[in-house]
C-alpha positions in Angstrom: 31.6 19.1 -76.5 32.3 22.2 -77.3 33.0 22.0 -81.1 33.8 24.7 -83.2 33.5 24.4 -86.5 35.6 27.0 -89.4 35.3 27.0 -93.1 36.9 29.3 -95.6 35.2 28.5 -99.3 31.8 28.4 -98.5 29.0 30.5 -100.4 25.3 30.5 -100.8 25.7 28.3 -104.1 27.9 26.1 -103.0 27.5 22.4 -102.6 29.8 19.5 -100.6 30.9 21.5 -98.3 28.3 23.3 -96.9 26.2 20.1 -97.1 28.5 18.3 -94.9 29.2 21.6 -92.6 25.0 21.4 -92.1 24.3 17.3 -92.0 27.1 17.0 -89.0 26.2 19.7 -87.4 22.5 18.6 -87.1 23.9 15.3 -85.8 26.2 16.3 -83.6 23.3 18.9 -81.6 21.0 16.2 -81.6 23.5 13.9 -79.8 23.7 16.4 -77.2 27.1 18.8 -78.2 27.0 22.4 -78.4 28.4 23.4 -82.0 29.0 26.4 -83.4 29.9 27.4 -87.2 32.6 30.0 -88.7 32.3 31.3 -91.8 32.4 34.0 -94.5 29.6 36.5 -94.5 27.3 38.6 -95.2 24.5 38.0 -93.4 23.4 38.8 -90.1 26.8 38.1 -87.6 25.2 35.2 -85.2 22.0 33.2 -86.9 21.0 30.3 -84.8 20.1 27.4 -86.7 19.3 23.7 -87.2 23.3 22.7 -87.4 24.1 24.7 -84.3 25.1 28.7 -84.0 26.7 30.4 -87.0 29.1 33.5 -87.1 29.7 35.3 -90.4 33.0 37.4 -90.1 33.7 40.2 -92.2 35.1 38.5 -95.4 37.2 39.4 -99.2 35.6 38.5 -102.5 37.6 35.9 -104.6 37.2 37.1 -108.0 34.2 36.2 -109.4 34.6 32.5 -108.6 31.5 33.7 -105.8 33.9 32.7 -102.2 35.0 34.6 -99.9 38.2 34.5 -97.5 38.0 35.3 -93.8 41.1 36.9 -93.7 41.7 38.2 -90.5 42.9 36.0 -88.1 41.6 38.1 -84.9 38.4 38.2 -85.8 38.8 34.3 -86.2 40.9 34.0 -82.7 38.3 36.5 -80.7 35.3 34.1 -81.6 37.7 31.4 -80.9 38.6 32.4 -77.6 34.7 33.4 -76.4 33.8 30.5 -77.7 36.0 28.6 -76.0 35.8 25.2 -77.6 36.9 21.7 -76.5 37.7 20.8 -79.8 38.1 22.5 -83.1 37.3 21.1 -87.1 38.1 23.1 -90.1 37.2 22.9 -93.8 40.2 24.8 -95.3 43.7 23.8 -95.4 45.7 27.0 -96.1 44.1 29.9 -95.3 42.9 28.8 -91.8 45.4 26.4 -90.9 46.9 29.0 -88.5 43.9 28.0 -86.2 46.0 24.5 -85.5 48.7 25.9 -83.7 46.3 28.2 -82.2 44.1 25.1 -80.9 47.6 23.1 -80.1 48.6 26.5 -77.6 45.3 26.2 -76.0 45.3 22.8 -75.2 42.4 22.5 -77.8 41.9 19.1 -80.4 41.9 19.7 -83.6 40.6 17.8 -86.9 41.5 19.4 -90.4 38.9 18.8 -93.0 40.6 17.9 -96.4 37.5 18.3 -99.0 39.5 19.2 -101.8 42.9 17.3 -103.6 45.2 20.2 -103.5 47.2 19.5 -107.1 44.4 17.9 -109.2 43.5 21.5 -108.4 46.5 23.1 -108.9 46.8 21.1 -112.1 44.3 22.0 -113.7 43.3 25.8 -112.2 46.8 27.2 -112.1 49.4 27.9 -114.9 51.8 25.6 -112.2 53.0 22.2 -114.3 52.6 18.8 -113.3 56.0 18.4 -111.2 55.9 21.2 -109.4 52.2 21.4 -108.3 52.9 17.8 -106.7 55.9 19.9 -104.7 53.2 22.3 -104.3 51.0 20.0 -102.5 53.5 17.9 -100.5 54.5 20.6 -98.6 51.3 22.1 -98.3 49.9 19.0 -96.9 52.9 18.8 -94.3 52.0 21.5 -92.8 48.8 21.0 -92.7 49.2 17.7 -90.8 52.2 19.4 -88.3 49.9 21.7 -87.3 46.6 19.3 -86.5 45.7 16.4 -84.0 44.2 14.9 -86.8 43.3 14.7 -90.5 40.2 13.7 -92.3 39.4 13.0 -95.8 36.0 11.8 -97.6 37.9 9.0 -99.5 40.6 6.7 -100.1 41.5 8.7 -103.4 41.8 12.0 -101.2 43.8 10.3 -98.5 46.5 9.5 -100.9 47.7 13.3 -101.0 48.7 12.5 -96.8 49.0 8.6 -97.1 52.4 8.5 -99.7 53.9 11.4 -97.3 53.2 8.5 -94.8 50.6 10.9 -93.0 47.8 9.0 -91.7 44.2 10.1 -92.6 41.0 9.4 -91.6 38.8 8.6 -94.3 35.2 9.5 -93.7 32.8 8.9 -96.0 30.1 11.9 -97.0 26.4 10.7 -96.6 23.5 11.6 -98.2 19.8 12.3 -97.4 17.8 9.4 -98.2 14.1 11.0 -97.1 15.0 13.8 -99.5 16.5 12.4 -102.5 14.3 9.2 -103.8 13.7 7.9 -107.0 10.1 9.9 -108.0 6.7 7.8 -109.7 8.4 7.2 -113.5 8.2 3.5 -113.9 12.3 2.2 -113.9 12.2 1.5 -117.6 14.7 3.5 -120.1 13.7 5.2 -123.7 14.4 2.6 -126.3 15.3 3.3 -129.7 12.5 5.0 -131.7 10.3 5.8 -128.2 9.3 8.7 -129.7 11.6 10.7 -125.9 15.0 11.6 -126.0 17.0 9.8 -122.8 16.8 12.1 -120.2 20.2 13.3 -119.0 21.9 15.4 -115.9 24.9 16.6 -115.5 26.1 16.9 -111.8 28.6 19.1 -110.2 30.1 23.2 -110.0 30.7 24.2 -113.3 34.4 25.0 -112.6 38.0 24.1 -114.8 38.3 21.3 -111.7 34.7 19.4 -111.9 35.4 18.6 -116.4 31.6 19.9 -117.1 32.4 20.6 -120.2 33.0 16.1 -121.1 29.1 16.2 -120.1 28.4 19.0 -123.4 30.6 17.0 -125.5 29.7 13.5 -124.5 25.9 15.0 -125.6 27.3 16.3 -128.9 29.2 12.0 -129.6 25.6 10.6 -128.1 23.4 12.7 -130.8 26.3 12.1 -133.9 25.4 8.1 -133.2 22.1 8.3 -133.4 21.2 8.4 -129.7 18.1 10.4 -129.0 19.2 12.8 -126.0 18.7 15.8 -123.8 21.2 17.3 -120.9 19.8 19.1 -118.1 23.0 20.5 -116.1 22.0 21.1 -112.3 25.0 23.6 -111.4 26.8 27.0 -111.5 30.2 28.3 -111.5 32.5 30.5 -113.0 32.4 28.5 -116.1 28.6 28.8 -117.1 29.2 31.2 -119.9 31.4 29.1 -122.0 29.5 26.3 -121.3 26.2 27.9 -122.9 28.3 28.9 -125.6 29.9 25.3 -125.6 26.3 23.7 -126.2 24.6 26.2 -128.6 21.9 24.6 -130.8 22.8 21.6 -128.4 19.5 20.5 -126.3 21.2 21.5 -123.2 18.7 22.7 -120.5 20.9 25.3 -117.6 18.7 25.2 -115.0 20.2 28.5 -112.0 21.4 27.6 -109.1 18.3 25.2 -106.7 18.3 26.2 -102.9 15.5 24.3 -102.8 16.4 20.5 -102.3 12.9 18.9 -102.8 12.9 20.7 -105.7 16.6 19.4 -106.3 15.7 15.8 -105.5 12.3 16.2 -108.4 15.1 17.2 -111.3 17.2 14.9 -110.6 14.6 12.1 -110.6 13.1 12.7 -113.8 16.2 12.0 -115.5 17.0 8.7 -117.2 21.0 8.7 -116.6 23.8 11.3 -115.0 26.5 12.4 -115.9 29.3 13.2 -113.2 32.4 14.1 -114.6 35.2 15.4 -111.6 38.2 13.8 -112.1 39.8 15.1 -109.1 36.8 15.1 -106.7 37.5 13.6 -103.0 33.6 12.3 -103.2 31.1 13.4 -105.3 28.0 14.2 -103.2 26.0 15.1 -106.0 27.0 11.9 -107.7 25.3 10.4 -104.0 22.3 12.4 -104.9 21.6 11.2 -108.1 22.2 7.6 -107.0 20.0 7.9 -104.5 17.2 9.6 -106.8 17.2 6.1 -108.3 19.9 7.6 -111.0 22.4 5.8 -112.4 26.2 7.4 -112.9 28.4 7.3 -114.9 31.6 8.8 -113.5 36.2 9.2 -114.2 38.1 6.1 -113.7 40.0 9.3 -112.0 39.2 10.7 -108.7 37.2 9.0 -105.8 33.5 9.1 -107.9 33.9 5.1 -108.6 34.6 4.5 -104.7 31.0 6.5 -104.2 29.0 5.0 -107.4 30.6 1.7 -107.1 28.2 -0.6 -108.5 25.2 2.4 -109.2 26.8 2.5 -112.5 29.8 2.9 -114.5 33.0 4.1 -114.6 35.0 5.2 -117.6 37.7 7.2 -119.2 38.1 10.8 -119.3 36.5 10.6 -123.4 33.1 11.6 -124.6 33.5 8.4 -126.9 33.4 6.4 -123.1 31.4 8.6 -120.9 28.7 8.2 -124.4 29.3 4.4 -124.5 28.6 4.3 -120.2 25.4 6.3 -121.0 24.0 3.4 -123.7 24.6 0.8 -121.1 23.2 2.1 -118.7 20.1 2.6 -120.5 20.2 -1.1 -121.5 21.1 -2.0 -118.1 18.2 -4.6 -116.3 17.3 -2.9 -113.2 19.9 -0.2 -113.3 17.8 2.5 -111.1 17.0 -0.5 -108.1 20.6 -0.6 -107.7 21.7 3.1 -108.6 19.3 3.4 -105.1 20.6 0.2 -103.5 24.4 2.4 -103.8 23.4 5.3 -102.3 21.7 4.0 -99.0 25.5 2.2 -98.3 25.9 6.2 -97.6 24.4 7.8 -94.5 24.6 11.0 -92.5 24.1 9.3 -88.8 26.9 6.9 -90.3 29.4 9.5 -91.5 28.9 12.3 -88.1 29.2 9.6 -85.8 32.7 8.8 -87.0 33.2 12.0 -87.0 32.4 12.3 -83.5 34.4 9.6 -82.3 37.6 11.4 -84.5 35.9 14.2 -81.9 36.3 12.7 -78.6 39.8 11.3 -79.0 41.9 14.7 -80.2 40.3 15.7 -77.4 40.8 13.5 -74.4 44.6 13.9 -76.3 44.2 17.5 -76.0 43.4 17.4 -72.2 46.5 15.2 -71.4 
């Protein structure tokens, strides 16, 4: 098959979507398919990578978010008509939704990937009240479902936005690079009270409102107030970075710049005792899964999809500093927590994820051909 993937909201410092595109593309190519990716610039117009041929198109920056959008439809259609795909895989249900209609007119199979929980984003990043946010999300999701041959979500939580409308959605969990994200060489023991070493806690996730990163800072403050020696390393970047640094003033918090080298990121993660993944509307939680693969047990909220991913590898808790602090202490004391975290991560592989995606591509290709 000739597979063209199209995505907005992909930048040099973006996380889960960029990783999923890269890992899926590598497996698609390894299985003998021709693979292309269309994303916002800047950069050379066409770059050949292990994940396939990447086309960078002119894009408009979105404020200070670090993202940019391809807004010229003609630029995208020119590439599509040049590449003549059998299927298109679109990672954007808003600004690129029109590509589903293009695919239908041209007899091309189409898949839309719902990477984000639109209702949660509207509630947390806009002034839209809850009830209108649900109505707006439902309207967008109905149009997405009508435009594409298949809707794919990375978790059951994400799929609920469609199933509540009676729209079938395929659940395809993401994966993790188990060869890169590995446990460190430290003994699998956690610091005991009076040991002289503070507990090493890491924050996993982008620093943006829908990820609720302030909860990690407040959890550390709660631990310290309770007399638990702990320090926090924030792995991630985003528009809330400066505000979070102000919140963490005078606390033992280290903000690391965005780490592009995945082995270095894995090393940082593996040095931790516990991870905090506070995002209440995560549709998967790839950073949390990478921490688990490094043998780091993880505290996550009861809301969202993170509980599906973390499973026995950590704990779920109310989105409250006290509840999260309780979870951190429990995991510090849990025997075999690091081994269990790694075992949970091993349930998620990119090969299995990509093979499931390819089966959907083949199905929509055959359907479009008829």
